C-alpha positions in Angstrom: 11.9 37.6 27.2 15.3 38.7 26.0 15.0 38.7 22.2 18.7 38.2 21.7 18.7 34.9 23.5 16.0 33.1 21.5 17.5 30.2 19.6 15.3 27.2 18.6 16.0 24.1 16.7 14.4 21.5 14.4 16.3 18.2 14.7 14.9 15.5 12.5 16.5 12.1 12.0 17.0 10.8 8.4 15.2 7.5 9.3 12.2 8.3 7.0 10.2 11.2 5.8 9.1 13.3 8.8 5.6 12.8 10.1 3.2 15.7 9.9 3.5 16.0 13.7 7.2 16.5 13.5 6.6 19.3 11.1 4.2 21.0 13.5 7.0 21.1 16.1 9.3 22.5 13.5 6.8 25.2 12.7 6.3 26.2 16.3 10.1 26.4 16.8 10.4 28.5 13.7 7.6 30.8 14.8 9.1 31.3 18.3 12.4 32.3 16.8 10.9 34.7 14.3 8.6 36.3 16.9 11.7 37.5 18.8 14.0 38.0 15.9 16.0 35.0 17.1 17.7 32.2 15.3 16.2 28.9 14.0 18.7 26.1 13.6 18.5 22.9 11.6 20.3 19.9 13.0 20.4 16.4 11.5 20.4 13.7 14.1 21.9 10.9 12.1 23.8 8.9 14.7 21.4 5.9 14.4 23.0 4.8 11.1 21.3 1.4 11.1 17.9 3.1 10.8 18.9 5.7 8.3 16.9 5.5 5.0 18.6 6.7 1.8 17.0 9.8 0.4 15.4 10.9 3.7 17.8 13.8 4.1 16.8 15.2 0.8 13.2 14.9 1.7 13.7 16.8 4.9 15.3 19.6 3.0 12.6 19.6 0.4 9.8 19.8 3.0 11.5 22.8 4.8 12.0 24.6 1.5 8.4 23.9 0.4 7.0 25.2 3.7 9.3 28.2 3.9 10.7 27.1 7.3 14.2 28.3 6.3 16.9 27.8 8.9 19.1 30.6 9.9 21.9 28.2 10.7 22.8 24.7 9.7 22.3 22.0 8.8 24.6 20.7 11.5 25.3 17.0 10.9 25.8 14.9 14.1 27.9 12.2 12.5 30.4 15.0 11.6 30.7 15.9 15.3 31.6 12.5 17.0 34.8 13.7 18.7 32.8 16.4 20.5 30.4 13.8 22.0 33.2 11.5 22.9 34.9 14.3 24.8 31.8 15.0 26.9 31.2 11.3 27.5 34.6 11.0 29.1 33.9 14.2 31.2 30.6 12.7 32.5 32.5 9.5 33.5 35.2 11.6 35.3 32.5 13.5 37.2 30.8 10.3 38.2 27.6 11.1 36.4 28.2 8.2 33.9 29.9 4.8 33.9 31.2 2.3 31.4 29.2 -0.9 30.9 30.4 -3.6 28.4 32.1 -0.9 26.3 29.2 1.4 26.3 28.7 4.5 28.5 25.5 4.8 30.7 24.1 7.8 32.6 24.1 7.2 36.4 20.6 8.2 37.5 19.8 8.6 41.2 17.3 5.9 42.5 15.7 8.1 45.1 13.6 11.2 44.9 12.1 12.9 41.9 13.2 14.8 38.8 11.1 17.9 38.6 10.9 20.7 36.0 8.5 23.4 34.8 7.3 22.7 31.3 6.1 25.6 29.1 3.1 23.5 28.0 2.5 20.8 30.5 3.2 22.8 33.7 5.1 21.3 36.6 6.2 17.7 35.9 7.7 15.3 38.5 9.0 11.8 37.6 10.2 9.4 40.2 13.9 8.6 39.6 13.2 5.0 40.4 11.3 4.8 37.1 14.2 6.1 35.0 16.7 3.6 33.6 20.4 4.3 33.3 20.2 5.1 29.6 23.1 4.4 27.2 24.8 7.7 26.2 27.6 6.3 24.1 27.5 3.0 22.3 30.5 0.6 22.3 31.4 1.7 18.8 32.0 5.3 20.0 28.8 6.7 18.4 26.5 8.6 20.8 22.8 7.9 21.3 20.2 10.7 21.0 20.3 11.4 24.7 23.9 12.5 24.7 24.3 14.0 21.3 21.1 16.1 21.4 21.9 17.6 24.8 25.5 18.4 24.0 24.4 20.1 20.8 21.6 22.0 22.4 24.1 23.5 24.8 26.9 24.2 22.3 24.4 25.6 19.8 23.0 27.8 22.6 19.5 26.5 22.2 17.2 28.6 24.5 13.9 26.8 23.9 13.3 23.2 23.0 9.9 22.3 21.5 9.3 18.6 21.1 6.5 16.0 21.4 5.1 14.7 24.7 6.7 11.3 24.0 10.0 12.8 25.1 8.8 13.6 28.6 10.0 10.3 29.9 13.6 11.1 28.6 13.7 14.5 30.2 15.2 13.4 33.6 18.2 11.9 31.7 18.6 15.1 29.7 18.4 17.3 32.9 20.9 15.1 34.6 23.4 15.5 31.7 23.0 19.3 31.9 23.3 19.3 35.7 26.4 17.1 35.7 28.2 19.4 33.2 27.2 22.6 35.1 25.0 23.9 32.3 21.7 25.8 32.5 18.9 23.7 30.9 16.9 25.4 28.1 13.2 26.2 28.5 11.3 23.2 27.3 7.9 22.6 25.8 6.4 19.2 25.3 3.6 19.6 22.7 0.5 17.3 22.7 -0.2 14.5 20.3 -2.0 14.7 17.0 -5.0 12.3 17.0 -7.3 11.2 14.3 -11.1 12.1 14.4 -11.5 8.7 16.2 -9.3 10.0 19.0 -6.8 7.3 18.3 -3.1 7.8 17.3 -3.0 9.5 13.9 -3.0 6.9 11.1 -2.7 6.9 7.3 -6.5 6.7 7.1 -6.9 10.0 8.9 -4.0 12.1 7.5 -0.7 10.7 8.8 1.0 11.4 5.5 4.1 13.4 4.8 4.0 17.0 3.8 5.3 15.9 0.4 2.3 13.7 -0.2 0.0 16.7 0.6 2.1 18.7 -1.8 1.6 16.2 -4.6 -2.2 16.3 -4.0 -2.2 20.1 -4.5 -2.1 21.5 -1.0 -0.4 24.9 -0.7 2.4 25.4 1.8 0.6 28.4 3.2 -2.4 26.3 3.9 -0.4 23.5 5.5 1.4 25.9 7.8 -1.9 27.6 8.7 -3.6 24.3 9.5 -0.7 23.0 11.6 -0.6 26.3 13.5 -4.1 25.7 14.9 -3.3 22.1 15.8 -2.3 23.0 19.3 -2.6 26.8 19.3 -5.8 28.8 19.7 -6.4 32.2 18.2 -9.9 33.9 17.9 -12.1 31.2 16.3 -9.2 29.2 14.8 -10.3 30.0 11.2 -8.1 33.0 10.5 -6.1 32.8 7.2 -2.6 33.7 8.4 0.8 34.0 6.8 4.0 32.8 8.5 4.8 36.4 9.6 1.3 36.9 11.0 1.5 33.6 12.8 4.9 34.6 14.3 3.4 37.8 15.6 0.6 35.9 17.4 2.6 32.9 18.6 3.4 32.4 22.3 5.1 29.3 23.4 3.4 29.5 26.8 -0.1 29.4 25.1 0.4 26.1 23.3 -2.6 24.0 24.2 -2.1 21.1 26.7 -4.8 18.8 25.2 -4.2 16.6 22.3 -5.1 18.1 18.9 -7.5 16.5 16.4 -6.4 16.2 12.8 -9.4 17.2 10.7 -8.8 17.0 7.0 -11.9 19.3 6.4 -10.1 22.0 8.2 -7.0 21.6 6.0 -9.3 21.8 3.0 -10.9 25.0 4.3 -7.5 26.6 4.6 -6.3 25.4 1.2 -9.5 26.7 -0.5 -9.1 30.0 1.3 -5.4 30.3 0.2 -6.2 29.4 -3.4 -8.7 32.3 -3.5 -6.2 34.7 -1.9 -3.4 34.1 -4.4 -3.1 36.3 -7.5 -3.9 34.6 -10.8 -0.3 34.8 -11.9 0.9 33.2 -8.6 -1.7 30.5 -8.8 -0.8 29.8 -12.4 2.8 29.0 -11.5 1.6 26.6 -8.8 -1.0 24.9 -11.0 1.3 24.2 -13.9 2.8 21.0 -12.5 -0.7 19.6 -12.3 -1.7 20.4 -15.9 -1.4 17.3 -18.0 -2.1 19.1 -21.3 0.3 21.5 -23.0 -1.1 25.0 -22.3 0.2 28.5 -22.8 0.4 31.0 -19.9 -2.1 33.1 -21.8 -4.7 30.3 -21.9 -4.2 29.3 -18.3 -4.6 32.9 -17.2 -8.0 33.0 -19.0 -9.1 29.8 -17.4 -7.9 30.3 -13.8 -10.5 33.0 -12.9 -13.3 30.6 -13.9 -12.1 27.8 -11.5 -10.3 29.6 -8.7 -13.4 29.6 -6.5 -14.3 26.0 -7.4 -11.2 24.0 -6.5 -10.0 22.9 -3.1 -6.8 21.2 -4.2 -4.6 22.1 -7.2 -4.8 18.6 -8.6 -8.6 19.2 -9.2 -7.8 21.9 -11.8 -6.9 19.4 -14.5 -10.1 17.3 -14.2 -12.3 20.4 -14.2 -10.6 22.0 -17.2 -9.7 19.1 -19.6 -12.4 20.1 -22.1 -10.5 23.4 -22.8 -7.6 21.4 -24.1 -9.2 18.4 -25.8 -12.6 17.8 -27.5 -14.7 15.4 -25.5 -16.3 12.4 -27.0 -19.9 12.9 -28.2 -22.4 12.9 -25.4 -25.0 10.1 -25.4 -28.1 12.3 -25.3 -31.5 12.4 -27.0 -31.5 16.2 -27.2 -31.0 16.7 -30.9 -33.5 19.5 -31.1 -31.9 21.4 -28.2 -28.5 21.2 -29.8 -29.7 22.1 -33.3 -31.3 25.2 -31.8 -28.1 26.1 -29.9 -26.0 25.5 -33.0 -28.2 27.9 -35.0 -28.0 30.6 -32.3 -24.2 30.3 -31.8 -23.6 30.4 -35.5 -25.1 33.9 -35.8 -24.9 35.9 -32.6 -22.1 38.3 -31.7 -19.4 36.4 -29.8 -20.0 38.2 -26.4 -21.2 36.9 -23.1 -24.4 39.0 -23.3 -25.3 38.1 -26.9 -24.7 34.4 -26.4 -26.7 34.1 -23.2 -29.6 36.3 -24.5 -29.7 34.3 -27.8 -29.8 30.9 -26.0 -32.4 31.9 -23.4 -34.6 33.4 -26.1 -34.3 30.2 -28.1 -35.3 28.0 -25.1 -38.2 30.3 -24.2 -39.5 30.5 -27.8 -39.8 26.7 -27.8 -41.1 26.6 -24.3 -38.3 24.2 -23.3 -37.0 23.4 -19.8 -34.2 25.9 -19.6 -32.1 23.7 -17.3 -32.3 20.7 -19.6 -31.5 22.8 -22.6 -28.3 24.3 -21.1 -27.3 20.9 -19.7 -27.4 19.3 -23.1 -25.2 22.1 -24.4 -22.8 21.7 -21.5 -22.5 18.0 -22.1 -21.8 18.5 -25.8 -19.2 21.2 -25.2 -17.5 19.9 -22.0 -18.5 16.2 -21.8 -19.4 16.8 -18.1 -22.3 18.0 -16.0 -19.9 19.9 -13.7 -17.9 22.6 -15.4 -16.8 26.2 -14.9 -19.3 28.9 -16.1 -20.4 27.7 -19.5 -20.6 31.0 -21.5 -17.2 32.2 -20.2 -15.8 28.8 -21.2 -17.2 29.0 -24.7 -15.7 32.5 -25.2 -12.3 31.0 -24.3 -12.6 27.9 -26.5 -13.8 30.0 -29.5 -16.8 29.9 -31.8 -15.4 27.5 -34.5 -14.5 24.8 -31.9 -17.8 25.2 -30.0 -19.8 24.7 -33.3 -17.6 21.7 -34.2 -18.3 20.1 -30.8 -22.1 20.6 -31.1 -22.0 19.3 -34.7 -20.4 16.1 -33.7 -23.3 15.5 -31.3 -25.8 16.2 -34.1 -24.4 13.6 -36.5 
């Protein structure tokens, strides 16, 4: 493969926030370009103005920035290129490959034989021409449809490889006809499989058909989302490798995209997110966690807390719930463990404020009374944190400080 010729594109329409499946094709296009030091182009296909939703364009840009799928060229905006499409529409009419119909322009498809091509993913595909309509290329208002604008742009932008969903297979004969009529060489094309839910049905909201921005708001990392999408159609080792974009680019091969439909498994996304959270440095993780922290907290305090919870969270939005007690005193616990807490209060009032001294003092106290150690420490945990599930208790107490810890136990003794 000639490295200098690799030019791929991501061409979303601003008719809503892109589906997670659209982002997978963007990722694959990005990786193919990067593997061969090629160019990744962003094109905005906005000719269907009636379906354009305000704000969609900004969301498209935000998703790409968040995931790091930075284009080398673009964005090219199709509504700013209408004269170009009108020119080629006239040329297709002149060549007899298209015709006017009630003010619109339609492709003239043959009614005999087959249109056949070699797909990078699906292999050899043949579609009877009798099954292909004479699609509209140019509407009566002079605005092109997807079929014309996308193909003209793919040629003029020198796109070498088109990666798109299998739903576009039925349109490919029209696209090949446009290229053939204009004497152009058609790019290599890959139609990637569908994303299905665990029930093997079309991916729905119930099973993960959300936008990348919704996953971002829930505390999923861009590295994890990319890693997860990579394996939704591409196999490498046991499909559990934690990979960066550059590592994925090294591995990626457009000819090895899987033909079968991919199953969207949220547990797999959670696996990658947890793995990436662990991999980040504490400083890096702090910057990403900050938007999810509802309490005012200094960087110094966050950097003390993060090592205690780093291994315990799957999503960034779980950090706040797990650590609220560091920032605000919980309400008194409804327990009947007065003797446990009085003993703990006495120990913590006098021991050196170190992990070893605290733990030794508390264990010795529980043992001396022949108390159930689990119940003893749980009563202390509830008094200090107001929850049964917390980061390591002793380390948490060291961060909060002796005076505040004693105050929290005292409020449970009154």
